[in-house]
C-alpha positions as CSV (number, residue, x, y, z in Angstrom):
1,M,0.0,0.0,0.0
2,S,1.5,3.4,-0.9
3,P,1.9,6.1,1.7
4,T,-0.7,8.2,-0.2
5,A,-3.4,5.6,0.1
6,I,-4.4,7.0,3.5
7,P,-4.6,10.9,3.8
8,G,-2.1,12.3,6.2
9,N,-0.4,9.0,6.9
10,L,2.9,9.2,8.7
11,I,5.8,6.9,8.1
12,L,8.0,6.1,11.0
13,R,10.7,3.5,10.4
14,N,8.5,2.1,7.6
15,T,5.5,1.7,9.8
16,Y,2.2,3.2,8.7
17,V,0.3,5.2,11.4
18,A,-3.4,5.6,10.7
19,P,-4.5,9.2,11.4
20,P,-7.8,9.8,13.3
21,L,-10.5,8.5,11.1
22,L,-13.1,11.1,11.8
23,V,-10.8,14.0,11.0
24,Y,-10.8,12.9,7.4
25,Y,-14.3,11.4,7.3
26,P,-16.5,13.4,9.6
27,G,-20.2,13.3,10.0
28,A,-20.7,9.9,11.7
29,A,-23.9,9.4,13.5
30,A,-22.0,7.3,16.1
31,A,-18.5,6.0,16.4
32,Y,-17.2,3.5,19.0
33,S,-13.6,2.3,19.2
34,L,-10.7,1.6,21.7
35,R,-8.4,3.9,19.5
36,N,-8.7,7.6,19.0
37,L,-11.0,8.5,16.1
38,T,-10.5,12.2,16.6
39,E,-7.6,14.4,17.5
40,N,-8.9,14.9,21.0
41,N,-7.6,12.6,23.7
42,I,-11.0,11.9,25.1
43,S,-12.2,8.9,27.2
44,V,-13.2,5.9,25.1
45,V,-14.5,3.6,27.8
46,R,-15.8,3.6,31.4
47,V,-14.6,0.4,33.1
48,R,-15.8,-1.4,36.2
49,R,-13.4,-3.7,38.1
50,D,-15.0,-6.7,39.7
51,N,-13.2,-6.9,43.0
52,D,-14.8,-3.7,44.4
53,D,-17.1,-2.5,41.5
54,A,-15.2,0.8,41.3
55,E,-15.6,2.6,38.0
56,Q,-13.2,4.9,36.0
57,D,-12.9,6.5,32.6
58,F,-9.9,5.7,30.3
59,T,-8.5,7.3,27.2
60,A,-7.3,5.2,24.2
61,T,-3.7,5.9,25.4
62,E,-4.5,4.6,28.9
63,V,-6.1,1.5,27.4
64,S,-3.0,0.6,25.3
65,D,-0.2,1.7,27.6
66,G,-1.1,-0.5,30.5
67,T,-2.8,2.1,32.7
68,L,-6.2,0.4,32.4
69,A,-4.9,-3.1,33.2
70,A,-2.9,-1.7,36.2
71,W,-6.0,0.0,37.6
72,V,-8.0,-3.2,37.3
73,G,-5.3,-5.0,39.1
74,A,-3.8,-8.5,38.9
75,G,-6.3,-11.3,39.3
76,N,-9.3,-9.0,38.6
77,N,-11.6,-8.6,35.6
78,G,-12.5,-5.3,34.0
79,F,-15.9,-4.8,32.4
80,V,-17.1,-1.9,30.2
81,R,-20.1,0.0,31.5
82,T,-19.9,2.7,28.8
83,W,-18.4,2.7,25.3
84,Y,-18.2,6.4,24.5
85,D,-19.3,7.8,21.2
86,Q,-16.5,9.7,19.6
87,S,-18.7,11.3,16.9
88,G,-19.5,14.3,19.0
89,N,-23.2,13.3,19.1
90,I,-23.0,11.9,22.7
91,K,-24.7,8.7,21.6
92,N,-22.8,6.6,24.2
93,A,-23.3,2.8,24.3
94,T,-24.2,1.9,27.9
95,Q,-24.9,-1.2,30.0
96,S,-25.7,-0.7,33.7
97,I,-26.4,-4.4,34.4
98,V,-23.1,-5.9,35.5
99,G,-23.8,-9.4,34.1
100,N,-24.4,-7.9,30.6
101,Q,-21.2,-5.8,30.5
102,P,-18.5,-7.0,28.0
103,K,-15.0,-7.7,29.3
104,V,-12.0,-5.7,28.4
105,V,-9.5,-6.9,31.0
106,D,-9.3,-10.6,31.9
107,A,-8.0,-11.8,35.3
108,N,-5.7,-14.3,33.7
109,Q,-4.6,-12.8,30.4
110,G,-4.8,-9.0,31.1
111,L,-6.0,-6.6,28.4
112,I,-8.0,-8.5,25.9
113,T,-6.6,-8.0,22.4
114,E,-7.0,-9.2,18.8
115,N,-4.1,-8.8,16.4
116,G,-2.3,-6.9,19.2
117,K,-5.1,-4.3,19.5
118,A,-7.5,-3.8,22.4
119,A,-10.9,-5.5,22.1
120,L,-14.1,-5.9,24.0
121,N,-15.2,-9.5,24.6
122,F,-18.9,-10.2,24.2
123,T,-19.7,-13.6,25.6
124,G,-23.1,-14.9,26.6
125,S,-25.6,-12.1,27.3
126,Q,-23.3,-9.0,26.9
127,F,-24.7,-6.1,24.9
128,F,-25.0,-2.3,24.9
129,N,-28.0,-0.1,24.5
130,T,-27.6,3.2,22.6
131,S,-29.8,6.2,21.8
132,V,-28.8,6.2,18.1
133,S,-32.0,6.5,16.1
134,L,-31.6,6.1,12.4
135,N,-34.5,7.2,10.2
136,N,-32.6,7.8,7.0
137,A,-32.7,5.1,4.4
138,L,-29.1,6.0,3.6
139,I,-26.9,4.2,6.1
140,S,-23.2,3.2,6.1
141,V,-21.8,0.8,8.7
142,F,-18.1,-0.2,9.2
143,A,-17.6,-2.9,11.8
144,V,-14.5,-4.7,13.1
145,N,-15.1,-7.9,15.1
146,T,-13.8,-11.4,15.2
147,Y,-15.6,-14.0,13.1
148,N,-17.2,-16.9,14.6
149,N,-19.4,-19.4,12.8
150,V,-22.3,-18.8,15.0
151,L,-26.1,-18.6,14.3
152,R,-26.7,-16.2,11.6
153,N,-28.7,-13.8,13.8
154,S,-25.8,-13.3,16.1
155,G,-24.3,-10.0,15.3
156,F,-22.2,-7.0,16.3
157,L,-24.8,-4.5,15.4
158,G,-28.5,-5.0,15.7
159,A,-31.1,-2.3,14.8
160,Q,-34.4,-2.8,16.4
161,N,-37.8,-1.1,16.6
162,S,-39.0,0.9,19.6
163,A,-40.4,-2.3,21.1
164,Q,-37.2,-4.1,20.3
165,D,-39.2,-7.0,18.9
166,F,-37.6,-7.2,15.4
167,T,-34.1,-7.0,14.1
168,Y,-33.9,-4.8,11.0
169,M,-30.2,-5.0,10.2
170,I,-27.5,-7.3,11.5
171,V,-23.8,-6.8,10.7
172,N,-21.7,-10.0,11.4
173,P,-18.7,-11.0,9.3
174,G,-20.4,-14.2,8.3
175,F,-23.9,-12.9,7.8
176,V,-25.2,-9.4,6.9
177,Y,-28.9,-8.9,6.9
178,F,-31.2,-6.0,5.8
179,G,-34.8,-6.7,6.4
180,N,-38.2,-5.3,7.4
181,G,-38.4,-7.3,10.6
182,S,-41.3,-9.6,9.5
183,G,-39.0,-12.0,7.6
184,S,-41.0,-11.5,4.4
185,N,-38.8,-8.9,2.8
186,Y,-35.1,-9.1,3.4
187,F,-31.7,-9.1,1.8
188,A,-28.9,-11.2,3.3
189,I,-25.5,-12.6,2.4
190,D,-24.4,-15.7,4.2
191,Q,-20.6,-16.2,4.2
192,R,-20.3,-18.6,7.1
193,G,-17.8,-21.3,6.2
194,L,-16.0,-19.0,3.7
195,L,-14.1,-16.9,6.2
196,S,-11.3,-17.9,8.5
197,L,-12.6,-18.6,12.0
198,E,-11.3,-16.7,15.0
199,T,-9.9,-13.8,13.0
200,P,-10.9,-10.1,12.9
201,V,-12.9,-9.1,9.9
202,L,-13.9,-5.7,8.5
203,T,-17.5,-5.7,7.3
204,T,-19.0,-2.8,5.5
205,A,-22.7,-2.4,4.8
206,I,-24.0,0.5,2.8
207,A,-27.6,1.5,2.0
208,I,-27.2,3.6,-1.2
209,S,-30.9,4.3,-1.5
210,S,-34.1,3.1,0.0
211,Q,-33.8,-0.1,-2.0
212,N,-30.1,-0.5,-2.9
213,R,-27.8,-2.3,-0.6
214,Q,-24.1,-3.1,-0.9
215,I,-21.9,-5.3,1.3
216,F,-18.1,-5.6,1.5
217,T,-15.9,-8.0,3.4
218,N,-12.3,-6.9,4.0
219,G,-12.7,-4.4,1.2
220,N,-14.0,-6.8,-1.3
221,P,-17.6,-6.6,-2.7
222,S,-19.7,-9.5,-1.4
223,S,-23.1,-8.7,-2.8
224,V,-25.4,-6.0,-4.2
225,N,-29.2,-6.3,-4.1
226,T,-32.4,-4.3,-4.1
227,V,-34.9,-4.7,-1.3
228,N,-37.0,-2.4,0.9
229,Y,-36.2,-2.4,4.5
230,S,-37.7,-0.6,7.5
231,T,-36.3,2.7,8.8
232,G,-36.8,4.3,12.2
233,F,-34.8,2.1,14.5
234,T,-32.4,2.2,17.4
235,L,-29.0,0.7,17.4
236,R,-28.1,-2.2,19.8
237,I,-24.5,-3.3,20.0
238,S,-24.6,-7.1,20.1
239,S,-28.0,-8.8,20.1
240,R,-29.7,-9.4,23.4
241,D,-31.2,-12.7,22.3
242,Q,-28.3,-14.0,20.1
243,P,-25.1,-12.2,21.2
244,L,-21.9,-11.8,19.3
245,N,-20.0,-14.3,21.4
246,K,-16.6,-12.9,20.1
247,P,-14.3,-9.9,20.6
248,A,-15.2,-6.6,18.8
249,Q,-13.0,-3.5,18.3
250,E,-14.7,-0.8,16.3
251,L,-18.1,0.3,15.0
252,I,-18.6,3.4,12.8
253,V,-22.1,4.3,11.7
254,Y,-23.1,7.1,9.3
255,S,-26.7,8.0,8.5
256,S,-25.6,8.8,4.9
257,N,-24.2,7.1,1.8
258,Q,-20.4,6.8,2.3
259,S,-19.8,5.0,-1.0
260,T,-17.4,7.6,-2.3
261,N,-15.4,7.5,1.0
262,R,-15.7,3.8,1.5
263,T,-12.2,2.8,0.3
264,G,-10.6,5.6,2.3
265,I,-12.4,4.6,5.5
266,E,-11.6,1.0,5.0
267,A,-7.9,1.8,4.4
268,N,-7.8,3.8,7.6
269,I,-9.3,1.0,9.6
270,N,-7.1,-1.7,8.1
271,A,-4.0,0.4,8.6
272,Y,-4.6,0.3,12.3
273,Y,-5.9,-3.2,12.8
274,S,-3.9,-5.0,10.1
275,I,-6.9,-7.2,9.1
276,Y,-6.0,-8.1,5.6
277,P,-3.1,-7.6,3.2
């Protein structure tokens, strides 16, 4: 990859350093990550340690440099109560129920990582609620999480109606779904069995119009189709009923068509996480 493939990229001893994604591609409806997505050194997570239930905010630097793990302490677990929205819209992903909080520090292994980068581990019933309401038919989602050949409705991102009865959109590396919630009108691509298990995957799902959907896996087009799908839903990170069951690292959501910026956004994400060649 050439140095000009990512705007503003720095080269230090032949190592590419991804610049803050939202500096070059602003306007996200919500943005969650354990790295800095802006130039501000803001808190990215609020963590609870299980030995005394104390809570504290941590920046991306404090997550990666050992500060978070040291605060949690040897032999203790650290769970995320809040995954802060870096878009500026204050759409923080929260979970107050301790049994439903994903883990970021493990008592045995320390900071949870995938490909050497910090991750949140969703196992069992872990999920986040958000206040992100998407009513626009133009939606672009960029998700980084570890692939597991799970039930197709297990996903990193679930978008549900106000009653949280139906899932309208699921983004999971093996299965991406756009639907109207009734099961009678949907578009899905099932790649389970085609991807390498237990590895991070970058999944992109874009709604170009009210009926045009495009899906990309690790930058490669997977499918294009036309189908109506419902709008007016609230994001849920990991499904309450069929959870992700694997580590996740980043989720960027735009309520707009980011087709023209797609390759740049994907290049920025991949430069940091080293997901594919």
